[in-house]
VODODO-866600 format. One record per residue (C-alpha): x, y, z; residue in three letters. Coordinates in steps of 0.05 Angstrom, whole numbers, plus 5000, padded with zeros to 4 digits. Layout:
! VODODO-866600
XYZALA;...
***
This chain:
! VODODO-866600
286207757879MET;284507147925SER;284407288000GLU;289906758012GLU;294307207970LYS;292707838000LYS;297408278036MET;297208348119SER;296908948155VAL;304108758179THR;306308728104GLY;303209358081LEU;305509798153THR;312809588130VAL;311909848051ILE;308310528079VAL;315010638119ALA;320110418069VAL;316310788013ASN;316611448055MET;324011368082MET;327711238010GLY;332111918010SER;327912398048GLY;332212378112ILE;338412368076ILE;340313068083MET;336213288134LEU;340913338199PRO;345513898161ALA;339214218134ASN;336514168212MET;343014328242ALA;344015038207GLN;337315228251VAL;339214888312GLY;336714248355ALA;330814698366ILE;328614508298SER;327513788331LEU;320614118351LEU;318514128281SER;318413398279TRP;312813338328LEU;308213778290VAL;309613408227THR;308912808258ALA;302112968279LEU;299613318218GLY;302912708171SER;298612228214MET;292512578203ALA;294512638127LEU;296111898113ALA;289211688152TYR;285312188109GLY;288311898046PHE;287211208075ALA;280311338086GLN;279611638017ALA;282111037986GLY;277210558016VAL;271211067998PHE;273911187930ASP;270810727877ARG;274210907813THR;282010717837ALA;284611397809GLY;287911657872GLY;288712417888MET;285712597821PRO;279612247830ALA;278812457903TYR;279213207881ALA;273813147822GLU;269512927876GLN;269013557905SER;271914027853HIS;270413797787GLY;274513667727ARG;278814287737SER;280314067809GLY;282513397786SER;286613637729PHE;290314207780MET;292013577829VAL;295213187774SER;298813717742TYR;301514057809LEU;303313287833TYR;307013207767TYR;311213867781ILE;312813767850SER;315512997839LEU;319813367780ALA;322013877832ILE;322913377887ALA;326812887843ASN;332213477832VAL;332513547905ALA;333812797903ILE;339412817853ALA;342313447893ILE;342612887955ALA;346012387911ALA;351012857893LEU;353313077969GLY;354512377982TYR;358012277918ILE;362612917917SER;366812667972PRO;369812127927PHE;370112647869PHE;371713317903PRO;372013677836TRP;364813617826LEU;364614107887ASN;369414607849SER;364315077822THR;356815227827PRO;356315057753PHE;359714417749ILE;356114177811THR;349714337774ALA;352614037709ILE;353313417761GLY;345613427784VAL;344013437710ILE;348312857694GLY;344712477751LEU;337912597726ILE;339912447656TRP;343211797671LEU;336811567708THR;332511817658THR;336211457594VAL;336210797649ALA;328810767649ASN;328510727577PHE;328609937586ARG;322109937628GLY;319709897702PRO;322409197709LYS;329209337720VAL;328209997756THR;323809647807GLY;328809097822GLN;334609567827ILE;330110047874GLY;328709527924THR;335009357937VAL;338809987943THR;333310257990VAL;335709968045TRP;343310318035GLY;339110928073VAL;334110498120ILE;339910068153ILE;345210608165PRO;339411068192VAL;335210608235ALA;341710328258GLY;344111018284LEU;337511098319SER;339210508365ILE;346810448370ILE;348611178364GLY;346111338432TRP;352711048462PHE;356311628433TRP;351712118446PHE;353912798487LYS;349313138528THR;353613838529GLU;354913718449THR;347013678440PHE;346014268483ALA;351114718451GLN;347114528391ALA;340114778416TRP;339515428399ASN;344915818357PRO;340816268326ASN;337116508389ASP;330216308362LEU;323716358400SER;319415768419LEU;314015838356MET;320516068314GLU;323415378333GLY;316915018317LEU;316315298250SER;322915298228SER;323314578198SER;316514448183ILE;317914358104THR;324113978117LEU;320613478158THR;314513438115LEU;319113278058TRP;321412648096ALA;313812428100PHE;312212588026LEU;309311967988GLY;304811768047MET;299311828000GLU;301211227958THR;299110748012ALA;291610818001ALA;293310577925GLN;294109887951SER;287309797989ALA;285609237928GLY;290908807955ALA;290508838022VAL;286108428072GLU;279608808101ASN;281509468071PRO;277009878106ARG;280209628175LYS;287809488155ASN;289410098107VAL;288610648156PRO;291510238211LEU;297610108166ALA;297710818139CYS;297611008219MET;302810478243LEU;307810578183GLY;308111388187THR;308911348262ALA;314010808256GLY;318311278204ALA;317211918251ALA;320111498311VAL;325811358273ILE;326612068238TYR;326312338307ILE;330811868342LEU;336511948284SER;336112678277THR;336512778353SER;342912338366VAL;346712578311ILE;346413248342MET;349213028403GLY;354512668365ILE;357613188315VAL;358713888334PRO;352914298308ASN;357914758259ALA;361114128229GLU;354113818219LEU;351614448189ALA;356414528133SER;356913738115SER;353613478057THR;353912788078SER;352012828151PRO;350212068159PHE;357211928132ALA;360512398177LEU;357212118239VAL;359511408221TYR;366011668214THR;366312008288GLN;363611408315MET;368010868281PHE;372811028229SER;373511428159PRO;372910698123LEU;366210548153VAL;364311278142GLY;366211168073SER;362210538063ILE;356710938090VAL;357511408042MET;357410927987ALA;351010528004LEU;347311258014ALA;349511497948ALA;347610827914SER;340410917955ALA;340111557926CYS;340911417857VAL;336010797868GLY;331111227890SER;331911707837LEU;331311227785LEU;324911037818GLY;322111637824TRP;324311897756GLN;319911277725PHE;313911407771THR;313212127748ILE;313411927675SER;308411337691GLN;304011877728SER;304712337664GLY;302811737619LYS;296211517668LEU;293612257668ALA;294512287585ALA;290711567583ASP;285411997625ALA;284612507575GLY;288213077633MET;294613037599PHE;296513177521PRO;296612447485ALA;304312427469PHE;305512317544LEU;302311657541GLY;305511397485LYS;310810817508VAL;316210407470ASN;315809617467LYS;317709517542VAL;312310007570GLY;317010607579ALA;313811247556PRO;320111607527ILE;317612167499LEU;314412417571GLY;321412187600MET;325512637561VAL;320813207565ILE;321213247641ILE;328413097639GLY;328413807605ILE;323714137659VAL;328413847717GLN;334814147676THR;331514857676LEU;330114727750PHE;337014517768ALA;340115157730PHE;334915617755SER;336315467830THR;343815407827ILE;347515547885SER;354715627911PRO;352515197969ASN;349114527959LEU;345114508023THR;341415228005GLU;339514987933GLN;336914277967PHE;333014698014ASN;329715197955VAL;328114647917LEU;324714227983VAL;320514837996ASP;318014887927LEU;316914137921SER;312414147987VAL;308214737967VAL;306414367897THR;305213767935ASN;300814067991VAL;296314437948ILE;293713767916PRO;293513447987TYR;288413958009ILE;284213967946MET;284513187944ALA;282913058023LEU;276813578017THR;274013117968GLY;272812548024LEU;266712928056MET;263112847988VAL;265312077982MET;262511918057MET;255512228038ARG;255411797970LYS;256911168008ASP;251811388059LYS;256911288129VAL;254811328198SER;254611958236ALA;260011748277LYS;264911618224VAL;262812218180TYR;264312668246MET;270912258260ARG;273812318187ASN;271412988184SER;275813248248ILE;281312888215VAL;280913228151VAL;280413858190CYS;287613718226VAL;290513528158ALA;288314178121VAL;290414578183THR;297314238177TYR;298114308103SER;296215058105ILE;301015168163TYR;306214818122ALA;304915278066LEU;305315878114TYR;312215638141ALA;315315488066SER;316016258061GLY;313616748013ALA;319416567960GLY;316615817957ALA;309216037957VAL;309916527902VAL;314316037860GLY;308415537869GLY;303315987854LEU;306216217792ILE;307015447770ILE;299415327789MET;297515967740MET;302215637683PHE;296415007700GLY;290715377690TYR;293515657619LEU;294614917598ILE;287014727630TYR;284215227577ALA;287514827521PHE;285114117558MET;278114357576ALA;274214267506PRO;275913567516ARG;271513547578PHE;265914047549GLU;259613737536VAL;256413957475LYS;250214347486SER;246313997427THR;247813287466GLU;243713577528ILE;235813387526GLU;232614107547PRO;228813897614THR;227214667635THR;226215317599SER;228416027625VAL;225216677599SER;227017367624LYS;224117547681GLY;220816797686GLY;222616267744ASN;226015617725VAL;
***
């Protein structure tokens, strides 16, 4: 790509922010209201941790010479098994996350069709229906998916960003004070109460580093855009979730399945609330459409690299890996049934916790490859020290997020990881170098020296 056609730091900053703000924020006010406004403190911890993660991935993207993303970073320090495990866990985490997005979409659709919330089974059928609808829609290839997603994403961004600006005219201090700490939590409990929920809103930050080849002066602009984009999203997240807790009474907000529609109803009218509800629902479906294709494409790339079974890499005439899409749809159907709950918000929380756990482990494995990449690139001692400190902050935060996600989610993630090692046992022979292909350079005898 010529220098004239490359993206500026401003353009990449906007892309970073938009990628993160797809549908991650859409259910958060209701989830956080169940803890109380004290959960807003989690934003401060997560904003710092997410910026460290984003900066670390930006640096890894600059030093990586293979453009292989997180699996390639992990291979630098953890070998082929580490690379496989990152691919596998990231693949599964996206599958789980997409079920959570389908639940968020159903939360905004169900007020138009109340029977969708009549029983947990019918709700689960509705979630599964959305998953398969977006799966089949992707059979026509990436072009249509991309066009829909770039339009519908604004159905979330405009109401959320707009609320963070104009919502303060309706903000009441007494409403916010009453919502502050209904469960009488300590300060530390408040800090960690919503770590996974707030981190969920930042997932996707690692994708910015993959744009390094299309940006002017990537060594300077990619890290800068990652930091600015993450900080910009953090400001909008904090402002919008803070102001909504000063407008809608906490109990009402906590029980809502469409919190942003609810606040616009109270600020303006039911008609405006219904419009926001429709926009948010379309944004969630558009986001789900895009992520369903992304996950199948991730499976295809891993299959092409020999990491996953070859059948996941087969595509139709328009480049859609249909068999991979169907398989992941079946896996998501099982996740939707296995987490079925009378409360849509509770089911959303369970899936978010599990998705964060299976996402954070690849983050840790990938980021710790940066030290090897810097050694190979022979960076200065100053750069090595600076990036090492950032990696330590990012990994420490990731470990804290694992702890905060709860025992159930960690055990669930561990079980998924163990199945990954079982699958790797069948894939490992592909990477094995036959002993006959290695010329002996040394000999070892019993009791002798090398």
